[in-house]
N, C-alpha and C positions, 0 to 999 in steps of 0.2 A: 439429580440433586434436588432436595426438598427446598421449598421456597424460603423457610425460616433459615436454613443454612446458607442459601444463596444471598439473602438479605444481610445476614450477619457477615458474610464474606465481603459483599459490596461495601457495607458500612466500615469494615475493618480496613479495606483497601483505600477507600477515600479518606478515612481518618489517618491512616499511615502516611499517604501522600502529603496531606496537610501538615502532619507532624514533621515529616522529613524536610519539607520546605521551610517550616518555622525553625527547625534546628539548624538547617543549612544557612539560613539568614543570621541566626544567632552566632554560628561559628564564624562566618564571614565578618560580622561586626566585631566579634571578640578578637579575631586575628588582625583586623585592621586597627583596632584600638591598641592591641599589643605592639604592632609595628610602629604606630604613631608614637606610643609612649617611649619605645626604645630609641626612635629617631630623636626625640626630645632630649633623652639622656645623652645621646651621642653629641648633640648640639651643645648641651651644657658642658660636656667634657672638653669639646673643641674650644669653647670660649674660656673656660678655666685654664686650659693649657696655653692659650694665647696670652692670658694675664700673667701666668707664671713665667713664661719664656720671654715675653715681649715687654711687659711693663716693669718687671723687677730687674732693672739694669745692673744694680749693685750686687745682686746675689750671684755667687758662683754657680757654674753648671752643676757641680756636685750637690750643692745645697738645694738647687732647684729640683733636682731629682729626688732628694730626700723629702722635700715639701710635697712634691707631686705624689710620691708613694704614700705619704702619711695622710694626705687630704683626699686623694682619689683612689678608691678601691679599684683594682684592675678588673676590667670586664673580660670575659672569655675571648681569647683570640684577639685582644685589642691591639690596634696599630694606629699610631698618630704620627703624621708627618707635616713639616712646614716646608713651603716652597716659596722661593723669592721670585722677583720679577723675571729671572732668566729660567724659571722652572727648575731650579737646582734645590736639592734638599738642604735645609738649614737646621741648626740647633741639634737635631737628632740625626745622626749620620749612620749609614750602614752600607753595605756593599751593593745593595739594590736600590734602584729609584723607586720601586714599589708601585707607584702610579705613573702612567705615561703622561706626556704633554697634553694629549687630547682631553684627558679627564681634568687636568689642572686648568686648561683654558676654558673648559665647560664651566668650572666652578667660578673662575674669574669673570666670565661673562654673565652667569646667573646670579652671582653674589652669594646665593645659598642654595645648595642642591641636595637632594636625597635620592639615593638609588640602592639597588641590591646587586650584589655580585655572588651568585651561587646562593649559599646559605648565610652569607654575610650581609649586613646592613652598613651602609656608608653614608656619611654626611660630609659636605665640604662647605667652608665659609670663606669669604673674602674679607681679610682684616687689614685695616689701615693703621700704621704705627709710624712713629718718628724714625724708626729704624728702616722703614720701607713698607711696601705693600706685599703682604703675604697671603698665600693660599694654605689653609689648614684643612687637612683631610683626617677624619677619624673613622675607623671601621672596627666592628666587633661582631661576634656571633651571639644571638640572643638564645643561648641554650635553655635558660629558664623559661622563656616565652614559648619555645618549641615544646618543652616538657609539659607546660600547662595546656597547650593546644592538644597534644597527644592525649593527656589525661582527660581533657574535655571530650574528645572524640570517643575515648574508651567508655566514659560514663554515658555518653549519648547512645552508643551502640547497646550497652546493657539496658538502658532505659527503653530503647526502641523494642527490644525483644520482650520485655515485661509488659510494656504498654500495648503492644500489638496483641499479645496473648490475652490481656485484660480486655481490650476492645472487642476481640472476637467473642469471648464468652459473654461480655455485657450486651453486645449487639445480638447475639443469639437469644439471650434472655428476653430482650425487648422485642425481638421479632416473634418469639414464642408467645409473649403476652399480647402483641398486637394481632396475631393470627389465631388466637384462641376462639374468637367468634366464628371464624371460617371452619375450624375443626368441629365446632358444635354443629354448624350448618351441615357439614359433610356427614356427621353422624346421623343427623335427622334425614338427610337425603337417602342414606343407605337403607332406611326403614321404609321408603316409598316403594310400593308394589302396585301392580295393576289392580289388585283387589282393594286397595285403600287410597285411591287417588284423592279422596276427600280430605286427606291429611294435609296440614299446612305447616310450613317452617316458621319457627319463631323469628319475627322480623325485629324484635328489640325496640328500644325507644329512641335509638340514635338516628341521625340523618346523614351517616357516612356512606361510603361505597359498599360496605358489607351489608348494611340494612337495605340499600338499593338492590344488591344481589338477591337478598332474601325475598324481597318484594317481587322482583321480576320472576324468580323461580315459582313463587306462589301464584303469579298470573299464569305461568305455564301450566302449573298443576290444575288451576281452575279451568283453563282452556281444554286440557286433556280430559279432565273429569266430565266436563260437559260433553265433549265429543264422544267419550266412551258411553256416557248415559244415553245420549241420542241413539247411538248405534245399538246398544242393548235394548233399548225401548222398541226400536224398529224390529229387531230380530225376534224378541219375545212376543210382541203383540201383533205383528203382521199376520202370522198364520192364524191366530185366534180370530182377529177382527175380519179377516177374509173368509174364514171357514164358516162362520155363523150365517151370513146372508147367503152364501153359496149353497149351504146345506138346506136352508129354508126354501130357496128357489127350486133346488132339485126335488125336495119333498112335495112341494105344491105341484110341480109338473107331473111327478109320478101319480099323485092323486088324480090329477086331470086325466091322465092317460089310462087310469085303471079301468074306467068304464065310460061309456057315453053319458054325457050330461046335457042338460038344457043349456041354451045359449046364455042365460042369465048367470048360471054358475061358472061357465067358462069366462065370462066377462069379469065376474068377481075374482076368480083365480088369477086372471091376467093383471087386474089391478093390484092384487097382493104381490105378484111377481114383479110388476113394475115398481112398487114401493121398495121391495127388497133390492131390486137392481139400482134404484136411486141411492139407497143407503150403501150399497156396494160401491157405486161410483164415488160417492162422497168420501167413503173410507179409503179407496185407492188414491183419490186426490190428496187426502191428508197424509197418507203414507208416502206418496211421491214428494210432497213438500218436506216431510221428515227426512227422506233420503237426500234431498237437495241440501237441506241444512247440514246433514251429516257429512256430505262431501265438502261443503264450504267451510266447515269447521277445520278440515285438514289442509285446505289450500285457499282460504279466503284471502282475496286481495283488497286491501283497504285503500280508500281514496276519499278526499274531502267531499261531503255531501251537504249541500245547503238545505237545511231543514225547512225554511220558509218555502223555497221552490218545490220541495217534495210535498208539502201539504197542499199547495195549490194544484199540483199534478193529481193528487188523490181526490181533491175536490172536483176537478174536471171529470175524472173517471167515474166517480160515484153519482155525480149529477147526471151524466149521460146514461148511466145504468138504472138509476132509481127515479129520476125525474127532477125537474127544476124545483128548488126550495127545500129538498129533502136532505141535503147536506150542507150545513151552515158552518162557515169558518169565521172565527173571531180572533183577531190579532190583539192580544192584550198589552204586550209590551215587546219592543225590539231594541237591540243595542245600537249605538251609533256606528260601530265598527261592523261592517258586513261579515268580516271573517269570524266574528264571534257566533255567527249563525251556522258555522260549518262544524261537522264532527267526522272523525275518521270512521268510515263504515263501508259496507258493501250495499250499494243502492238497491239491487234486486232483492236481497234478503230483507232489507229494512222495509221494502214495500210489502213483502209477504207478511211480515209481522204486523204492520199497521192495518193491512187489508183483513187480516184474520179478526182483529178487534172490531173493525167497522162492520164486517160481515156478521159477527155475533150480535152487534148492536141492532142491526136491522132484523135479524132473525128473531131475537127474544123480545123485540118491541113491535112485532108484526108490521115491519116496514114503515115505522113512524119516523119522523125527523130526527136526525143525528147531528149532534153539536160537536165541533172540533175547536178546541181553544189552544192557541199558541202563545207561550210566554217565554221570552229570552232576555237575558241580560249579559253582562260581561263574563259571568262565571257559570251560568246555569241555563239549560234549555229544557222545557217541559211541554209535552203534547198531551192534552186531556180529551178523551173521546167519551161523550156522555149520551145515554139514551133514556127514554122514559118507558122502559119495558118491564119485564117480569121481575128483575132484581135478583139478588143472590143472598141466601141466608147468611147472617154474620159469621156463624161458626164454620162455614164453607168457603169464605173468601180466599184463604190461603190455599185451599185444596184444588181450586179450579185451575191452577197452573201446573198441576200434576198430570202425567201422561194418562190419557183415556179416562179422566175423571169427569163426571157430569153431575151437576147439582141436582139435588133430589127433586126440585120443582121444575126441572127442565127435561124430565124423561119423555114428555109428550112431543118434544121438538126433535127433529132430525139432527143427527150429529154423532161424532164419535169420540169427542174429548181430546182431540190432538191439537186443535188450533191454538189455544192459549198456551199449551205446553211448548209448542214450536216458537210462539212469540216470545215467551220468557227466555228460551235458550238463545234466540237471536239477539234479543236486547243485551243479554248477559255477555254475549260474544263481543259486543261493541262497548263494553264497560258501562252499560246503562242500567237503570233500575225500573221496575214496573210494579205498581200496586194498584189495588182495586178498592173502591168504596161503593157501598150499595145499600139500598133500602128496599126490601121486598115489596113489590107492587108499585114502586115509584121510580125505579130505574137504577142504572149502574154507571159509574164513572171509572174509567181506567186511565191512569196517568203513566206515561213513559218519560223518564227523566235522564238527561245526560249532563255531565259536568265537563266544561271545556276550559 
């Protein structure tokens, strides 16, 4: 069953139950009111009968009957009886006692009682008179009241049928309207293929659960898009980047073996082979990092990482590697709450990303001093790594984060263009941003930012 039909059914059932409870309460109140009204009428008839029979001593019984019939319209199945102190019937005699002594004594004790006998309603009153103390019992069937109750039940049943049908169609219409954004999202999802993972679902302007669903699906698409891109980059470029230095090494060795040469030429060839081997090693290292990022994209386990502690760990590592004073850390601002310094990330991948930036800073500044600035407040964390090296042309700042791209002024430096590409993917995986500012000849600053 579709959700819209299920919601309409649930809405109808709940509304029907509430309606039935309300109608049942109305029916009970109406029935109680009808009974109470009929009891009042019976009490009035009993009192009028008492006045007619007990107060009018000079009027003959026949005249009393005439007055009673003229002033009191007979109720359906009406029975009225007078009983004296000995529980004997008075004034109105018949062959049957009609009510036994138990009922008569109950009225005498309670002074005024109301009770039902089958479909009959009965009232009894205790009446003091100069002729004696009498118990007057009056009983009748409220046919008109029963008819009204039955008519009311019939009207309610008809109303329930129509109202329930109306509630279902109204509920289905509301459910359809409420779920229209989900239908739109489903339609957009059906267009997503492996070839267009860059596509994004319309998140709308709302802040409801549907917008949250679209946002989470877009995060998943972004995650998959990055993972596929990393994987495709590895597959497409691995063979080419490995083949070039290997081919060069093989060619140089073949030239060396082609004929005997002086030691100086062998030394020159070996230096060239060593250079190609170093390039090959750097390429393999970059590709291994790329492969590690690829695997982590599919099964990265995130845990809180304290950014300030991570920066000091990097400072210790690069100080030991490059020498004292060559890696400077500046804490510009820290929040009062230590938890605001934590981000959900994979620490090993984050270290790879930041090490790639720092490594480039040293490489393109000829191992000059590198500055690391940390700024954090209650909503934002940023790490800026600056060098005083070669710099990047302004038109190439965005391109340096592409796979295997190298700036035009960096061709004389060893490298393969994988490092910043990997860094960008890792930072993106942890919902961070990375951007670079540079001035050729004066240095480069790369800032990694996270929102917490």
